Backbone and ligand atoms as CSV (ligand in chain L), in Angstrom:
chain,resi,resn,atom,element,x,y,z
A,1,MET,N,N,90.943,84.993,126.568
A,1,MET,CA,C,91.486,86.128,125.808
A,1,MET,C,C,91.792,85.704,124.375
A,2,LYS,N,N,91.228,86.404,123.402
A,2,LYS,CA,C,91.547,86.123,121.995
A,2,LYS,C,C,92.743,86.976,121.592
A,3,ARG,N,N,93.696,86.329,120.921
A,3,ARG,CA,C,94.957,87.009,120.597
A,3,ARG,C,C,94.997,87.342,119.109
A,4,ILE,N,N,95.203,88.616,118.794
A,4,ILE,CA,C,95.215,88.994,117.385
A,4,ILE,C,C,96.568,89.528,116.934
A,5,ALA,N,N,96.842,89.262,115.641
A,5,ALA,CA,C,98.012,89.848,114.980
A,5,ALA,C,C,97.486,90.817,113.930
A,6,ILE,N,N,98.054,92.013,113.900
A,6,ILE,CA,C,97.687,92.980,112.863
A,6,ILE,C,C,98.773,92.960,111.801
A,7,PHE,N,N,98.379,92.791,110.536
A,7,PHE,CA,C,99.304,92.845,109.405
A,7,PHE,C,C,99.138,94.203,108.721
A,8,ALA,N,N,100.213,94.960,108.570
A,8,ALA,CA,C,100.114,96.275,107.927
A,8,ALA,C,C,101.401,96.592,107.181
A,9,SER,N,N,101.255,97.296,106.051
A,9,SER,CA,C,102.421,97.620,105.228
A,9,SER,C,C,102.793,99.095,105.280
A,10,GLY,N,N,101.899,99.938,105.804
A,10,GLY,CA,C,102.113,101.383,105.634
A,10,GLY,C,C,102.072,102.165,106.915
A,11,THR,N,N,101.398,103.315,106.841
A,11,THR,CA,C,101.342,104.262,107.951
A,11,THR,C,C,100.807,103.615,109.222
A,12,GLY,N,N,99.764,102.828,109.057
A,12,GLY,CA,C,99.233,102.124,110.216
A,12,GLY,C,C,98.220,102.912,111.028
A,13,SER,N,N,97.514,103.857,110.395
A,13,SER,CA,C,96.538,104.616,111.189
A,13,SER,C,C,95.410,103.705,111.679
A,14,ASN,N,N,95.022,102.732,110.860
A,14,ASN,CA,C,94.001,101.778,111.324
A,14,ASN,C,C,94.548,100.890,112.435
A,15,ALA,N,N,95.778,100.441,112.259
A,15,ALA,CA,C,96.403,99.606,113.290
A,15,ALA,C,C,96.431,100.354,114.621
A,16,LYS,N,N,96.730,101.643,114.559
A,16,LYS,CA,C,96.796,102.443,115.788
A,16,LYS,C,C,95.429,102.489,116.482
A,17,LYS,N,N,94.377,102.683,115.695
A,17,LYS,CA,C,93.022,102.715,116.275
A,17,LYS,C,C,92.672,101.367,116.914
A,18,ILE,N,N,93.102,100.287,116.266
A,18,ILE,CA,C,92.804,98.956,116.802
A,18,ILE,C,C,93.588,98.735,118.107
A,19,LEU,N,N,94.853,99.133,118.103
A,19,LEU,CA,C,95.679,99.017,119.320
A,19,LEU,C,C,95.030,99.785,120.473
A,20,ALA,N,N,94.584,101.007,120.184
A,20,ALA,CA,C,93.987,101.842,121.235
A,20,ALA,C,C,92.681,101.216,121.727
A,21,HIS,N,N,91.896,100.702,120.775
A,21,HIS,CA,C,90.585,100.151,121.126
A,21,HIS,C,C,90.699,98.962,122.088
A,22,PHE,N,N,91.698,98.107,121.838
A,22,PHE,CA,C,91.784,96.869,122.641
A,22,PHE,C,C,92.761,96.987,123.813
A,23,GLN,N,N,93.318,98.181,123.994
A,23,GLN,CA,C,94.355,98.347,125.016
A,23,GLN,C,C,93.902,97.871,126.397
A,24,SER,N,N,92.651,98.182,126.740
A,24,SER,CA,C,92.216,97.802,128.095
A,24,SER,C,C,91.151,96.708,128.056
A,25,SER,N,N,91.078,95.983,126.928
A,25,SER,CA,C,90.078,94.912,126.833
A,25,SER,C,C,90.547,93.686,127.609
A,26,ASN,N,N,89.598,92.995,128.224
A,26,ASN,CA,C,89.975,91.731,128.867
A,26,ASN,C,C,89.510,90.531,128.044
A,27,LYS,N,N,89.116,90.815,126.789
A,27,LYS,CA,C,88.655,89.722,125.918
A,27,LYS,C,C,89.507,89.565,124.670
A,28,VAL,N,N,90.049,90.676,124.190
A,28,VAL,CA,C,90.815,90.658,122.939
A,28,VAL,C,C,92.106,91.439,123.159
A,29,GLN,N,N,93.212,90.860,122.685
A,29,GLN,CA,C,94.501,91.519,122.893
A,29,GLN,C,C,95.304,91.514,121.593
A,30,VAL,N,N,95.876,92.661,121.224
A,30,VAL,CA,C,96.778,92.693,120.070
A,30,VAL,C,C,98.148,92.250,120.577
A,31,VAL,N,N,98.630,91.101,120.077
A,31,VAL,CA,C,99.870,90.553,120.626
A,31,VAL,C,C,101.031,90.617,119.636
A,32,LEU,N,N,100.725,90.991,118.368
A,32,LEU,CA,C,101.801,90.999,117.374
A,32,LEU,C,C,101.446,91.963,116.242
A,33,ILE,N,N,102.461,92.732,115.818
A,33,ILE,CA,C,102.302,93.566,114.620
A,33,ILE,C,C,103.229,92.984,113.560
A,34,VAL,N,N,102.648,92.663,112.424
A,34,VAL,CA,C,103.395,92.007,111.350
A,34,VAL,C,C,103.480,92.959,110.168
A,35,SER,N,N,104.686,93.091,109.598
A,35,SER,CA,C,104.827,93.959,108.429
A,35,SER,C,C,105.786,93.344,107.424
A,36,ASN,N,N,105.654,93.778,106.183
A,36,ASN,CA,C,106.574,93.337,105.129
A,36,ASN,C,C,107.598,94.423,104.848
A,37,LYS,N,N,107.516,95.545,105.602
A,37,LYS,CA,C,108.338,96.704,105.265
A,37,LYS,C,C,109.051,97.239,106.494
A,38,PRO,N,N,110.388,97.197,106.503
A,38,PRO,CA,C,111.120,97.629,107.702
A,38,PRO,C,C,110.902,99.104,108.043
A,39,THR,N,N,110.472,99.912,107.051
A,39,THR,CA,C,110.297,101.355,107.312
A,39,THR,C,C,108.824,101.723,107.531
A,40,ALA,N,N,107.945,100.728,107.615
A,40,ALA,CA,C,106.512,101.029,107.745
A,40,ALA,C,C,106.231,101.795,109.036
A,41,GLY,N,N,105.418,102.830,108.921
A,41,GLY,CA,C,105.054,103.659,110.081
A,41,GLY,C,C,104.399,102.851,111.185
A,42,VAL,N,N,103.716,101.779,110.801
A,42,VAL,CA,C,103.006,100.973,111.796
A,42,VAL,C,C,103.958,100.439,112.872
A,43,LEU,N,N,105.226,100.269,112.524
A,43,LEU,CA,C,106.181,99.719,113.495
A,43,LEU,C,C,106.405,100.702,114.658
A,44,ASN,N,N,106.259,101.998,114.392
A,44,ASN,CA,C,106.369,102.979,115.482
A,44,ASN,C,C,105.222,102.821,116.476
A,45,PHE,N,N,104.034,102.524,115.947
A,45,PHE,CA,C,102.887,102.333,116.846
A,45,PHE,C,C,103.071,101.069,117.683
A,46,ALA,N,N,103.651,100.031,117.070
A,46,ALA,CA,C,103.916,98.800,117.815
A,46,ALA,C,C,104.806,99.137,119.015
A,47,ASN,N,N,105.803,99.945,118.754
A,47,ASN,CA,C,106.737,100.370,119.783
A,47,ASN,C,C,106.015,101.168,120.879
A,48,GLU,N,N,105.188,102.105,120.425
A,48,GLU,CA,C,104.433,102.956,121.355
A,48,GLU,C,C,103.560,102.112,122.292
A,49,TYR,N,N,102.976,101.039,121.764
A,49,TYR,CA,C,102.073,100.198,122.557
A,49,TYR,C,C,102.784,98.954,123.113
A,50,SER,N,N,104.107,98.916,122.940
A,50,SER,CA,C,104.919,97.792,123.450
A,50,SER,C,C,104.422,96.436,122.961
A,51,VAL,N,N,104.105,96.367,121.678
A,51,VAL,CA,C,103.669,95.104,121.077
A,51,VAL,C,C,104.808,94.581,120.200
A,52,PRO,N,N,105.167,93.307,120.335
A,52,PRO,CA,C,106.253,92.752,119.513
A,52,PRO,C,C,105.934,92.825,118.020
A,53,THR,N,N,106.986,92.845,117.219
A,53,THR,CA,C,106.799,92.930,115.768
A,53,THR,C,C,107.451,91.734,115.075
A,54,LEU,N,N,106.934,91.454,113.884
A,54,LEU,CA,C,107.502,90.399,113.043
A,54,LEU,C,C,107.631,90.968,111.638
A,55,LEU,N,N,108.838,90.925,111.099
A,55,LEU,CA,C,109.083,91.422,109.750
A,55,LEU,C,C,109.127,90.231,108.793
A,56,LEU,N,N,108.283,90.271,107.782
A,56,LEU,CA,C,108.173,89.128,106.879
A,56,LEU,C,C,109.206,89.186,105.761
A,57,GLU,N,N,109.683,88.021,105.405
A,57,GLU,CA,C,110.589,87.892,104.254
A,57,GLU,C,C,109.749,87.245,103.141
A,58,ARG,N,N,109.805,87.867,101.954
A,58,ARG,CA,C,108.830,87.519,100.908
A,58,ARG,C,C,108.827,86.033,100.507
A,59,GLU,N,N,110.023,85.484,100.294
A,59,GLU,CA,C,110.099,84.101,99.816
A,59,GLU,C,C,109.445,83.120,100.806
A,60,ARG,N,N,109.749,83.316,102.084
A,60,ARG,CA,C,109.158,82.418,103.091
A,60,ARG,C,C,107.641,82.605,103.173
A,61,PHE,N,N,107.203,83.858,103.033
A,61,PHE,CA,C,105.770,84.143,103.151
A,61,PHE,C,C,105.005,83.543,101.975
A,62,VAL,N,N,105.533,83.747,100.775
A,62,VAL,CA,C,104.802,83.342,99.572
A,62,VAL,C,C,104.996,81.859,99.251
A,63,ASN,N,N,106.232,81.392,99.344
A,63,ASN,CA,C,106.517,80.017,98.884
A,63,ASN,C,C,106.928,79.061,100.004
A,64,GLY,N,N,107.079,79.588,101.201
A,64,GLY,CA,C,107.502,78.731,102.312
A,64,GLY,C,C,106.313,78.363,103.190
A,65,ASP,N,N,106.517,78.401,104.513
A,65,ASP,CA,C,105.439,77.974,105.417
A,65,ASP,C,C,104.450,79.101,105.729
A,66,GLY,N,N,104.623,80.261,105.044
A,66,GLY,CA,C,103.685,81.366,105.259
A,66,GLY,C,C,103.723,81.888,106.694
A,67,TYR,N,N,104.802,81.572,107.419
A,67,TYR,CA,C,104.972,81.977,108.820
A,67,TYR,C,C,103.919,81.329,109.740
A,68,VAL,N,N,103.318,80.230,109.280
A,68,VAL,CA,C,102.307,79.543,110.095
A,68,VAL,C,C,102.897,79.158,111.445
A,69,SER,N,N,104.120,78.590,111.432
A,69,SER,CA,C,104.693,78.130,112.697
A,69,SER,C,C,104.940,79.302,113.650
A,70,ALA,N,N,105.438,80.420,113.110
A,70,ALA,CA,C,105.707,81.586,113.968
A,70,ALA,C,C,104.410,82.128,114.558
A,71,LEU,N,N,103.363,82.160,113.750
A,71,LEU,CA,C,102.084,82.695,114.225
A,71,LEU,C,C,101.437,81.735,115.224
A,72,GLN,N,N,101.619,80.440,114.977
A,72,GLN,CA,C,101.088,79.460,115.938
A,72,GLN,C,C,101.831,79.560,117.267
A,73,SER,N,N,103.164,79.712,117.191
A,73,SER,CA,C,103.932,79.845,118.454
A,73,SER,C,C,103.508,81.074,119.230
A,74,ALA,N,N,103.101,82.130,118.509
A,74,ALA,CA,C,102.664,83.350,119.201
A,74,ALA,C,C,101.213,83.223,119.677
A,75,GLY,N,N,100.601,82.079,119.395
A,75,GLY,CA,C,99.234,81.835,119.879
A,75,GLY,C,C,98.191,82.713,119.209
A,76,ILE,N,N,98.375,82.987,117.928
A,76,ILE,CA,C,97.463,83.909,117.230
A,76,ILE,C,C,96.129,83.228,116.896
A,77,ASP,N,N,95.035,83.830,117.369
A,77,ASP,CA,C,93.689,83.321,117.054
A,77,ASP,C,C,93.117,83.988,115.806
A,78,TRP,N,N,93.387,85.283,115.658
A,78,TRP,CA,C,92.817,86.059,114.558
A,78,TRP,C,C,93.904,86.885,113.877
A,79,ILE,N,N,93.771,87.027,112.555
A,79,ILE,CA,C,94.675,87.893,111.791
A,79,ILE,C,C,93.843,89.043,111.236
A,80,ILE,N,N,94.306,90.269,111.513
A,80,ILE,CA,C,93.581,91.454,111.054
A,80,ILE,C,C,94.473,92.213,110.076
A,81,LEU,N,N,93.996,92.369,108.843
A,81,LEU,CA,C,94.764,93.109,107.845
A,81,LEU,C,C,94.343,94.576,107.890
A,82,ALA,N,N,95.342,95.457,107.961
A,82,ALA,CA,C,95.047,96.887,108.030
A,82,ALA,C,C,96.006,97.610,107.082
A,83,GLY,N,N,95.682,97.562,105.792
A,83,GLY,CA,C,96.562,98.165,104.798
A,83,GLY,C,C,97.764,97.269,104.535
A,84,PHE,N,N,97.489,95.971,104.377
A,84,PHE,CA,C,98.583,95.026,104.101
A,84,PHE,C,C,98.610,94.730,102.606
A,85,LEU,N,N,99.802,94.891,102.010
A,85,LEU,CA,C,99.923,94.873,100.546
A,85,LEU,C,C,100.037,93.503,99.905
A,86,TRP,N,N,100.634,92.564,100.579
A,86,TRP,CA,C,100.854,91.258,99.954
A,86,TRP,C,C,99.597,90.407,100.021
A,87,LYS,N,N,99.458,89.539,99.012
A,87,LYS,CA,C,98.347,88.591,98.999
A,87,LYS,C,C,98.593,87.534,100.080
A,88,ILE,N,N,97.543,87.160,100.781
A,88,ILE,CA,C,97.681,86.158,101.840
A,88,ILE,C,C,97.800,84.776,101.189
A,89,PRO,N,N,98.868,84.026,101.481
A,89,PRO,CA,C,99.050,82.728,100.822
A,89,PRO,C,C,98.020,81.693,101.297
A,90,PRO,N,N,97.687,80.728,100.430
A,90,PRO,CA,C,96.676,79.713,100.760
A,90,PRO,C,C,96.933,79.008,102.088
A,91,ILE,N,N,98.192,78.781,102.419
A,91,ILE,CA,C,98.489,78.055,103.666
A,91,ILE,C,C,97.998,78.825,104.903
A,92,LEU,N,N,98.069,80.162,104.833
A,92,LEU,CA,C,97.566,80.965,105.956
A,92,LEU,C,C,96.045,80.973,105.974
A,93,VAL,N,N,95.451,81.081,104.778
A,93,VAL,CA,C,93.986,81.082,104.692
A,93,VAL,C,C,93.452,79.772,105.271
A,94,LYS,N,N,94.154,78.681,104.943
A,94,LYS,CA,C,93.712,77.363,105.393
A,94,LYS,C,C,93.773,77.252,106.928
A,95,HIS,N,N,94.879,77.732,107.512
A,95,HIS,CA,C,95.038,77.597,108.968
A,95,HIS,C,C,94.145,78.550,109.763
A,96,TRP,N,N,93.831,79.702,109.171
A,96,TRP,CA,C,92.999,80.681,109.897
A,96,TRP,C,C,91.707,80.937,109.122
A,97,GLU,N,N,91.097,79.854,108.633
A,97,GLU,CA,C,89.894,80.017,107.833
A,97,GLU,C,C,88.811,80.712,108.655
A,98,LYS,N,N,88.197,81.756,108.061
A,98,LYS,CA,C,87.184,82.563,108.757
A,98,LYS,C,C,87.746,83.231,110.007
A,99,ARG,N,N,89.087,83.369,110.018
A,99,ARG,CA,C,89.721,84.061,111.141
A,99,ARG,C,C,90.683,85.133,110.632
A,100,ILE,N,N,90.513,85.508,109.360
A,100,ILE,CA,C,91.322,86.607,108.798
A,100,ILE,C,C,90.351,87.646,108.253
A,101,ILE,N,N,90.516,88.882,108.724
A,101,ILE,CA,C,89.616,89.965,108.320
A,101,ILE,C,C,90.435,91.062,107.638
A,102,ASN,N,N,89.861,91.638,106.571
A,102,ASN,CA,C,90.513,92.732,105.849
A,102,ASN,C,C,89.570,93.930,105.779
A,103,ILE,N,N,90.173,95.114,105.618
A,103,ILE,CA,C,89.371,96.302,105.312
A,103,ILE,C,C,89.813,96.820,103.953
A,104,HIS,N,N,88.826,97.174,103.138
A,104,HIS,CA,C,89.118,97.705,101.803
A,104,HIS,C,C,88.466,99.088,101.680
A,105,PRO,N,N,89.192,100.060,101.094
A,105,PRO,CA,C,88.669,101.434,101.102
A,105,PRO,C,C,87.740,101.741,99.934
A,106,ALA,N,N,86.816,100.852,99.637
A,106,ALA,CA,C,85.801,101.075,98.591
A,106,ALA,C,C,84.681,100.067,98.818
A,107,LEU,N,N,83.646,100.201,98.004
A,107,LEU,CA,C,82.496,99.314,98.161
A,107,LEU,C,C,82.666,98.102,97.262
A,108,LEU,N,N,83.258,97.055,97.822
A,108,LEU,CA,C,83.429,95.818,97.044
A,108,LEU,C,C,82.040,95.273,96.691
A,109,PRO,N,N,81.851,94.598,95.546
A,109,PRO,CA,C,82.901,93.998,94.718
A,109,PRO,C,C,83.553,94.968,93.720
A,110,ASN,N,N,83.159,96.246,93.733
A,110,ASN,CA,C,83.791,97.181,92.798
A,110,ASN,C,C,85.099,97.727,93.374
A,111,TYR,N,N,86.000,98.067,92.502
A,111,TYR,CA,C,87.272,98.706,92.863
A,111,TYR,C,C,88.134,97.883,93.815
A,112,GLY,N,N,88.116,96.566,93.595
A,112,GLY,CA,C,89.009,95.695,94.354
A,112,GLY,C,C,89.927,94.954,93.405
A,113,GLY,N,N,90.714,94.058,93.964
A,113,GLY,CA,C,91.589,93.223,93.137
A,113,GLY,C,C,93.026,93.692,93.164
A,114,LYS,N,N,93.858,92.983,92.425
A,114,LYS,CA,C,95.301,93.238,92.430
A,114,LYS,C,C,95.613,94.692,92.056
A,115,GLY,N,N,96.505,95.314,92.802
A,115,GLY,CA,C,96.916,96.694,92.504
A,115,GLY,C,C,95.952,97.727,93.076
A,116,MET,N,N,94.797,97.291,93.572
A,116,MET,CA,C,93.819,98.233,94.130
A,116,MET,C,C,94.142,98.460,95.604
A,117,TYR,N,N,94.969,99.436,95.830
A,117,TYR,CA,C,95.455,99.691,97.177
A,117,TYR,C,C,95.531,101.204,97.380
A,118,GLY,N,N,95.074,101.666,98.524
A,118,GLY,CA,C,95.211,103.071,98.909
A,118,GLY,C,C,94.701,104.022,97.842
A,119,GLU,N,N,95.554,104.989,97.450
A,119,GLU,CA,C,95.077,106.064,96.566
A,119,GLU,C,C,94.703,105.584,95.168
A,120,ALA,N,N,95.242,104.455,94.723
A,120,ALA,CA,C,94.861,103.921,93.407
A,120,ALA,C,C,93.368,103.618,93.390
A,121,VAL,N,N,92.845,103.160,94.519
A,121,VAL,CA,C,91.417,102.857,94.632
A,121,VAL,C,C,90.614,104.156,94.492
A,122,HIS,N,N,91.025,105.176,95.222
A,122,HIS,CA,C,90.260,106.435,95.218
A,122,HIS,C,C,90.330,107.108,93.851
A,123,GLN,N,N,91.475,107.023,93.200
A,123,GLN,CA,C,91.604,107.583,91.856
A,123,GLN,C,C,90.622,106.891,90.901
A,124,ALA,N,N,90.515,105.574,90.991
A,124,ALA,CA,C,89.608,104.821,90.108
A,124,ALA,C,C,88.154,105.213,90.364
A,125,VAL,N,N,87.809,105.418,91.626
A,125,VAL,CA,C,86.436,105.799,91.996
A,125,VAL,C,C,86.111,107.185,91.425
A,126,ILE,N,N,87.053,108.110,91.540
A,126,ILE,CA,C,86.849,109.480,91.042
A,126,ILE,C,C,86.766,109.475,89.512
A,127,THR,N,N,87.660,108.734,88.870
A,127,THR,CA,C,87.676,108.663,87.403
A,127,THR,C,C,86.361,108.096,86.872
A,128,ALA,N,N,85.757,107.178,87.604
A,128,ALA,CA,C,84.495,106.572,87.159
A,128,ALA,C,C,83.284,107.446,87.503
A,129,ASN,N,N,83.556,108.636,88.081
A,129,ASN,CA,C,82.458,109.563,88.397
A,129,ASN,C,C,81.448,109.028,89.393
A,130,GLU,N,N,81.905,108.195,90.297
A,130,GLU,CA,C,81.001,107.663,91.312
A,130,GLU,C,C,80.541,108.803,92.236
A,131,LYS,N,N,79.325,108.718,92.684
A,131,LYS,CA,C,78.800,109.725,93.631
A,131,LYS,C,C,78.958,109.241,95.070
A,132,GLU,N,N,79.268,107.948,95.192
A,132,GLU,CA,C,79.357,107.359,96.524
A,132,GLU,C,C,80.522,106.372,96.578
A,133,SER,N,N,81.221,106.389,97.714
A,133,SER,CA,C,82.221,105.343,97.950
A,133,SER,C,C,82.023,104.849,99.382
A,134,GLY,N,N,83.024,104.195,99.935
A,134,GLY,CA,C,82.846,103.711,101.299
A,134,GLY,C,C,83.899,102.694,101.683
A,135,ILE,N,N,83.554,101.880,102.679
A,135,ILE,CA,C,84.494,100.871,103.160
A,135,ILE,C,C,83.823,99.500,103.168
A,136,THR,N,N,84.645,98.475,102.993
A,136,THR,CA,C,84.154,97.107,103.093
A,136,THR,C,C,85.066,96.343,104.049
A,137,ILE,N,N,84.451,95.723,105.044
A,137,ILE,CA,C,85.194,94.847,105.958
A,137,ILE,C,C,84.753,93.423,105.620
A,138,HIS,N,N,85.712,92.567,105.342
A,138,HIS,CA,C,85.340,91.241,104.836
A,138,HIS,C,C,86.330,90.169,105.284
A,139,TYR,N,N,85.846,88.922,105.214
A,139,TYR,CA,C,86.745,87.794,105.457
A,139,TYR,C,C,87.671,87.638,104.266
A,140,VAL,N,N,88.840,87.071,104.531
A,140,VAL,CA,C,89.835,86.881,103.478
A,140,VAL,C,C,89.788,85.435,102.997
A,141,ASP,N,N,89.713,85.298,101.671
A,141,ASP,CA,C,89.880,83.970,101.085
A,141,ASP,C,C,91.082,84.014,100.149
A,142,GLU,N,N,91.158,83.046,99.236
A,142,GLU,CA,C,92.383,82.961,98.439
A,142,GLU,C,C,92.452,83.960,97.297
A,143,GLN,N,N,91.386,84.723,97.074
A,143,GLN,CA,C,91.433,85.742,96.025
A,143,GLN,C,C,91.492,87.136,96.652
A,144,TYR,N,N,92.096,88.071,95.927
A,144,TYR,CA,C,92.181,89.462,96.394
A,144,TYR,C,C,90.788,90.050,96.632
A,145,ASP,N,N,90.581,90.654,97.790
A,145,ASP,CA,C,89.364,91.446,98.052
A,145,ASP,C,C,88.094,90.684,97.720
A,146,HIS,N,N,87.984,89.446,98.139
A,146,HIS,CA,C,86.919,88.586,97.631
A,146,HIS,C,C,86.035,87.917,98.688
A,147,GLY,N,N,86.516,87.667,99.885
A,147,GLY,CA,C,85.748,86.855,100.858
A,147,GLY,C,C,84.440,87.514,101.301
A,148,THR,N,N,83.671,86.778,102.091
A,148,THR,CA,C,82.353,87.234,102.548
A,148,THR,C,C,82.409,88.603,103.219
A,149,THR,N,N,81.487,89.465,102.836
A,149,THR,CA,C,81.414,90.799,103.436
A,149,THR,C,C,80.808,90.723,104.833
A,150,ILE,N,N,81.436,91.433,105.768
A,150,ILE,CA,C,80.927,91.505,107.141
A,150,ILE,C,C,80.167,92.815,107.336
A,151,PHE,N,N,80.714,93.901,106.737
A,151,PHE,CA,C,80.167,95.234,107.028
A,151,PHE,C,C,80.543,96.196,105.906
A,152,GLN,N,N,79.615,97.102,105.569
A,152,GLN,CA,C,79.952,98.199,104.652
A,152,GLN,C,C,79.385,99.501,105.205
A,153,ALA,N,N,80.053,100.598,104.930
A,153,ALA,CA,C,79.526,101.928,105.252
A,153,ALA,C,C,79.870,102.829,104.078
A,154,THR,N,N,79.039,103.822,103.829
A,154,THR,CA,C,79.243,104.660,102.636
A,154,THR,C,C,79.541,106.106,103.014
A,155,CYS,N,N,80.089,106.834,102.050
A,155,CYS,CA,C,80.270,108.281,102.176
A,155,CYS,C,C,80.155,108.885,100.783
A,156,PRO,N,N,79.873,110.184,100.695
A,156,PRO,CA,C,79.755,110.786,99.363
A,156,PRO,C,C,81.117,110.972,98.706
A,157,VAL,N,N,81.120,110.990,97.369
A,157,VAL,CA,C,82.294,111.454,96.616
A,157,VAL,C,C,81.901,112.843,96.109
A,158,LEU,N,N,82.668,113.861,96.480
A,158,LEU,CA,C,82.300,115.233,96.137
A,158,LEU,C,C,82.959,115.652,94.821
A,159,PRO,N,N,82.335,116.596,94.084
A,159,PRO,CA,C,82.863,116.989,92.779
A,159,PRO,C,C,84.331,117.451,92.831
A,160,ALA,N,N,84.712,118.114,93.934
A,160,ALA,CA,C,86.079,118.639,94.002
A,160,ALA,C,C,87.079,117.636,94.589
A,161,ASP,N,N,86.640,116.408,94.838
A,161,ASP,CA,C,87.530,115.449,95.511
A,161,ASP,C,C,88.782,115.115,94.699
A,162,THR,N,N,89.881,115.000,95.417
A,162,THR,CA,C,91.120,114.425,94.884
A,162,THR,C,C,91.263,113.059,95.579
A,163,PRO,N,N,92.137,112.196,95.080
A,163,PRO,CA,C,92.345,110.925,95.796
A,163,PRO,C,C,92.684,111.165,97.273
A,164,ALA,N,N,93.439,112.226,97.557
A,164,ALA,CA,C,93.842,112.473,98.947
A,164,ALA,C,C,92.655,112.904,99.806
A,165,SER,N,N,91.785,113.771,99.260
A,165,SER,CA,C,90.646,114.222,100.080
A,165,SER,C,C,89.653,113.085,100.295
A,166,LEU,N,N,89.467,112.259,99.275
A,166,LEU,CA,C,88.572,111.103,99.441
A,166,LEU,C,C,89.184,110.103,100.430
A,167,ALA,N,N,90.484,109.923,100.336
A,167,ALA,CA,C,91.170,109.013,101.272
A,167,ALA,C,C,90.954,109.461,102.716
A,168,ASN,N,N,90.977,110.778,102.945
A,168,ASN,CA,C,90.755,111.291,104.306
A,168,ASN,C,C,89.369,110.944,104.805
A,169,ARG,N,N,88.373,111.134,103.931
A,169,ARG,CA,C,86.997,110.838,104.334
A,169,ARG,C,C,86.843,109.342,104.632
A,170,ILE,N,N,87.467,108.535,103.796
A,170,ILE,CA,C,87.388,107.076,103.968
A,170,ILE,C,C,88.108,106.652,105.252
A,171,HIS,N,N,89.253,107.264,105.505
A,171,HIS,CA,C,89.985,106.927,106.735
A,171,HIS,C,C,89.130,107.212,107.976
A,172,THR,N,N,88.405,108.317,107.953
A,172,THR,CA,C,87.542,108.645,109.095
A,172,THR,C,C,86.528,107.525,109.320
A,173,LEU,N,N,85.931,107.056,108.220
A,173,LEU,CA,C,84.962,105.950,108.316
A,173,LEU,C,C,85.633,104.685,108.851
A,174,GLU,N,N,86.823,104.404,108.324
A,174,GLU,CA,C,87.542,103.189,108.753
A,174,GLU,C,C,87.823,103.230,110.249
A,175,HIS,N,N,88.330,104.375,110.705
A,175,HIS,CA,C,88.722,104.482,112.113
A,175,HIS,C,C,87.515,104.346,113.037
A,176,LEU,N,N,86.382,104.849,112.559
A,176,LEU,CA,C,85.156,104.783,113.344
A,176,LEU,C,C,84.656,103.339,113.473
A,177,HIS,N,N,84.712,102.607,112.374
A,177,HIS,CA,C,84.052,101.296,112.355
A,177,HIS,C,C,84.952,100.082,112.562
A,178,TYR,N,N,86.179,100.115,112.058
A,178,TYR,CA,C,86.952,98.863,111.987
A,178,TYR,C,C,87.150,98.204,113.362
A,179,PRO,N,N,87.627,98.954,114.378
A,179,PRO,CA,C,87.861,98.282,115.674
A,179,PRO,C,C,86.583,97.669,116.249
A,180,VAL,N,N,85.473,98.373,116.104
A,180,VAL,CA,C,84.208,97.903,116.676
A,180,VAL,C,C,83.707,96.662,115.941
A,181,VAL,N,N,83.833,96.668,114.607
A,181,VAL,CA,C,83.386,95.513,113.817
A,181,VAL,C,C,84.263,94.293,114.127
A,182,ILE,N,N,85.554,94.504,114.266
A,182,ILE,CA,C,86.471,93.398,114.622
A,182,ILE,C,C,86.037,92.793,115.960
A,183,GLU,N,N,85.808,93.662,116.933
A,183,GLU,CA,C,85.452,93.193,118.267
A,183,GLU,C,C,84.156,92.373,118.230
A,184,LYS,N,N,83.175,92.919,117.525
A,184,LYS,CA,C,81.874,92.247,117.440
A,184,LYS,C,C,82.027,90.871,116.787
A,185,GLU,N,N,82.804,90.825,115.731
A,185,GLU,CA,C,82.973,89.575,114.980
A,185,GLU,C,C,83.700,88.534,115.842
A,186,ILE,N,N,84.759,88.964,116.505
A,186,ILE,CA,C,85.526,88.014,117.333
A,186,ILE,C,C,84.653,87.500,118.482
A,187,LEU,N,N,83.964,88.407,119.135
A,187,LEU,CA,C,83.174,87.989,120.300
A,187,LEU,C,C,81.975,87.135,119.888
A,188,SER,N,N,81.503,87.326,118.664
A,188,SER,CA,C,80.354,86.518,118.213
A,188,SER,C,C,80.791,85.073,117.941
A,189,GLN,N,N,82.093,84.868,117.818
A,189,GLN,CA,C,82.555,83.507,117.517
A,189,GLN,C,C,83.274,82.863,118.694
A,190,VAL,N,N,83.170,83.489,119.849
A,190,VAL,CA,C,83.808,82.876,121.028
A,190,VAL,C,C,83.029,81.620,121.384
A,191,ASP,N,N,83.768,80.501,121.491
A,191,ASP,CA,C,83.055,79.243,121.755
A,191,ASP,C,C,82.966,78.951,123.248
L,1,GAR,C1,C,93.426,101.883,104.388
L,1,GAR,O1,O,92.652,102.865,103.783
L,1,GAR,C2,C,92.980,100.501,103.961
L,1,GAR,O2,O,91.609,100.407,103.710
L,1,GAR,C3,C,93.737,100.335,102.676
L,1,GAR,O3,O,95.017,100.842,102.956
L,1,GAR,C4,C,94.871,101.945,103.847
L,1,GAR,C5,C,95.904,101.822,104.949
L,1,GAR,O4,O,95.912,102.979,105.732
L,1,GAR,N1,N,93.779,98.949,102.266
L,1,GAR,C6,C,93.730,98.570,100.999
L,1,GAR,O5,O,93.721,99.363,100.072
L,1,GAR,C7,C,93.674,97.048,100.783
L,1,GAR,N2,N,93.392,96.729,99.437
L,1,GAR,P1,P,96.616,103.000,107.146
L,1,GAR,O6,O,98.030,102.433,106.974
L,1,GAR,O7,O,96.671,104.442,107.538
L,1,GAR,O8,O,95.808,102.177,108.091
């Protein structure tokens, strides 16, 4: 059984889809929900699925041990980011190299980087008059939105789109693909 921790800062709609997807799996199990925000909606889903939670304290995460010991004690094999706002510190990248996956709501390498989160991404895409946007699922390295791409899917940007309407279309794509891509990636690396 591969044990995953989901890191999320917000509503957690992707986290919920991942929890539901692996609920009856005998190969992959979500064993921990990690957040930096005590009021994050994702914590309600953790409760709903009876998964333990870990609330991060910024100083320890950024300048301390990066919670490596806590994650090791929980037996975490994979870290899945689902709308997680903080940059992953080098110590975590080092311990879970090629074992941390992120989803970004645009077609990287465009519209990524610091501050490119949620609706700010969609606003930038609309302002640039793009006709197409999409999702990127990628490995995490020490730079924001930068590691090797695993999967991309596209959707149109419509003339009447607002950041909220584009976000809805992107969320649909994310929910459809993210759990399946995670599963495929984890199972392809089972030794
Ligand atoms: C998702 O759209 C995800 O791609 C995005 O945050 C949203 C979280 O939604 N992540 C980023 O922008 C990372 N740079 P959710 O809380 O409903 O899953």
